[in-house]
C-alpha positions as CSV (number, residue, x, y, z in Angstrom):
1,P,39.5,13.9,1.5
2,I,37.2,16.7,0.4
3,F,34.4,14.2,-0.2
4,D,34.8,12.8,3.3
5,V,34.7,16.3,4.8
6,K,31.4,17.0,2.9
7,I,29.9,13.7,4.3
8,I,30.9,14.6,7.8
9,V,29.4,18.1,7.4
10,L,26.1,16.7,6.0
11,E,25.9,14.1,8.7
12,A,26.3,16.9,11.3
13,L,23.6,19.0,9.6
14,K,21.1,16.2,9.5
15,P,19.5,17.0,12.9
16,L,19.5,20.7,12.1
17,T,18.0,20.6,8.6
18,T,14.3,20.8,9.5
19,R,14.9,23.5,12.0
20,S,17.1,25.6,9.6
21,F,14.5,25.4,6.8
22,T,11.7,26.3,9.2
23,N,13.6,29.3,10.5
24,S,14.2,30.4,6.9
25,G,10.5,30.5,6.3
26,L,10.3,27.3,4.2
27,T,8.1,24.4,5.2
28,I,9.4,20.9,4.2
29,N,7.6,17.7,4.9
30,T,9.6,15.7,7.4
31,N,8.8,12.4,5.7
32,R,10.0,13.8,2.4
33,L,13.1,15.1,4.0
34,M,13.9,11.7,5.6
35,F,13.3,10.1,2.2
36,L,15.8,12.5,0.7
37,W,18.4,11.6,3.2
38,G,17.7,7.9,2.6
39,Y,18.1,8.5,-1.1
40,V,21.4,10.3,-0.6
41,D,22.6,7.4,1.6
42,R,21.9,5.0,-1.3
43,C,23.4,7.3,-3.9
44,P,26.6,8.9,-2.4
45,S,27.1,10.9,-5.6
46,L,24.1,13.0,-4.8
47,L,25.9,14.3,-1.7
48,Y,27.6,16.9,-4.0
49,D,24.3,18.1,-5.3
50,V,22.7,18.3,-1.8
51,Y,25.8,20.0,-0.5
52,D,25.8,22.6,-3.3
53,L,22.1,23.2,-2.8
54,F,22.5,23.7,0.9
55,I,25.4,26.1,0.4
56,S,23.4,28.1,-2.2
57,T,20.4,28.4,0.1
58,T,22.5,29.6,3.0
59,T,24.3,32.0,0.7
60,Y,21.2,33.8,-0.4
61,R,19.7,33.9,3.0
């Protein structure tokens, strides 16, 4: 259940990822970001790592 919730949250954050990182002062290549999401889609286990990374970045903001 928790894993499903994380997937839903990440899916909801996909359109906002580039804008959020840009507002926080970080510039990320859009192509690289799309490659990351494609890689995550192929390897669902990485969703935990991406989720934790996103939470850590928003926490220190």
